N, C-alpha and C positions, 0 to 999 in steps of 0.2 A: 515527556508524556504527561498526561493529566494525573493529578493526585486522586486516587480512588480510595476512599476510606475503607478500612477493614471492617466491613459489616457483613452479616450473614446473608448477603444477597446471592441468589442463585444465578449461575452463569446464564441461564435462559432469560431471566428477568433483566439482567444487565444488558444482554444482547438486544432484547426487545426495546429497551430505552434507547440504546445507540441507534438501532435501525429506525425507530420512529423519529428520533431527533434528526437524523440525516434526511429522512423523507420530508420532514417539515422545513428544515433549512433550505432544501432544494425548492420546495413548493412555495413557501412564503418569503424566502430570502433570508439569509443568515441574520442580517442586521435588523430585520423586522420581527424576527422570532424572539419570543421571551420564554423564560422558564415556565411561566404560567400557561402559555400556549402548549408547550410540550407536555406538561403535567396533565392538562385538561384532556388532550388527545389520548394520553395513556390511562386516563381515568384514575389518577392518583393525586394526592395533595402535593402542591408545589414543594412543601417542606420535605416530603418524602424523596422527591427527585433530588433535592439539594443535600440530602443525607449521603447520597451516593456520588454525586458530582457537585463540587463546591460552587461552580459557576457554569454559565453557558459556555465560556471559553474552555473549561475542563471537558465538557462534552465534545467540543470541536477538536481539542488536542487528542482526546481518546479515539475519536473517529479516525483522525489522521494516523495515529499510531497503529490502530487496527489495520488500516489500509496498507501501510507500508510493511507491517509484519506479515500480512497475508501474502503480499507479492514479493517481498524481499527477505522474509524470515528464514529461508532455506539456503542462504548464501554459504554459511559455514555450518553444515548440519551436525558435525561432531563437536562444534564449539571449541576447537583447538587454536583458533586464531590464525590459521593458515588454510588457504584454499589450494586444493590440488585440482588438476584438470577434471577428474571425475566429479568433484564437487561442483565445479563451474557448470558442467554439463547437466548435473542433477538440478542445480538452481534454475537453469534455462528451461528444462522440462517442467519443473514445478511451477515456474512463472506462467507458462502457457496453460498448464492444467488449471491453475488458479483463475486465469482470465476466463476460461470457458465455464468453470463452475460458479463464478461469482459475477456474471455479466450484469445482473440487475444492480448489485452493489456498486460495481465499477461505473456503471452509467450514472448513478446518483452521485458518486464521489467526484467524477469529472465535472458534472453539472455544478456541484458545490465549489470546486476549484476555480471554475470559470467566472464566478460572481466577483465583481470588482471589490477589491479590498480584502477578500477572504484569505488569500495566500499570505499576504503580509502579516496577518494575525498569527499564523502558525509557523511562519518561516523559521523562527528561532528554535522552536520545538522540532521542526523537521530536520534542521541541521544537526541537532543532538542525536536524532534517530538515525539519519542517513550517513553522517560522516564516518562512523566506525565501519559501516558496511562498504562504503566506497574505498576506504583505506585498505580493507582486505582485498578488494579487487585490484587496486593500484599495486599492492604488494605482489599479487599473483602475476599481473602482467609484467612487473619488473623481474620476477623470477624466471620468466620465459623469454627475457630479453626483448620485450616489445620496444619499439623505437621511442614511443612516448606513452608510458603507462597511464598517466593521468588522462591524456586524450583518449586512449583506448577505453578506459573506464567510462569516460563521459560519452563516448560513441556508443558503447553497449547500452548504457542506461537510457540514452536518448532514443536509440533504436527500439528498445523494448517499450518505452513510453509511447513512441509514435505508433507502433504496432497496436498497442492497447487502445489508443484513441481511435484509430481507424476501425478496429474491431467493434468498438462501442457504437460507432456511427453506422456500420453496415455488417452486423454479425452474420446475417444469412448468406450474403454473397462474398464474404471475406475469406480468402484462402488461408485460414489460421494454421492448418496442419502443414501446408507448404512453407509458411513463414517460419514455423518452429524448426522444420528440417533445415531450412536455409541458415537460420541463426546457429543452430547446433553445428552444422558443417563448417561454419566460419571459425569456430573455436575448437574443433577437434584437431589435436596434434598427434597423439600417440596411436590411435586406432580409429577405424571407421565407426560411425555411430550406427547402432542397431536398435531397431524398435523393441 
């Protein structure tokens, strides 16, 4: 994740910078955007922007980190390093709730990801963020004797990502609640899911 210097920046100001940077990266293209462009649209000096984020890449890494934290941060809610069935179900519910609450952010984030060359810039950072989360899921699926825990983890992650992409493309007509129930029911072992 990006290095953010310990300065007395308010959370709202930090979020405003990230939101504006994402908006500009999508509108202008990541590679065409400069720190000067971001700073000008925020009406702050470029030097002020770079007090908080050392480089444009730091902005990108932070946006990616925020996105994955937003959608995958609840995998191990008690932070004990072990996922139980109830925690997996909670994660799935939270993922779908985050999709619906953060549709505009998700739309922009996918647009940024689709730009040629952008994913390769943050792939290393992404691996650092996602690998421990995937390992938790692999361990969970191994603990319930899944035939292929790594494949099961990849399947779940791909399924959630695919649902998110389809929801972004057609939010009004997309059966998001039905999809959530379908995914939850796929992973319930001990008891029926209740709303």
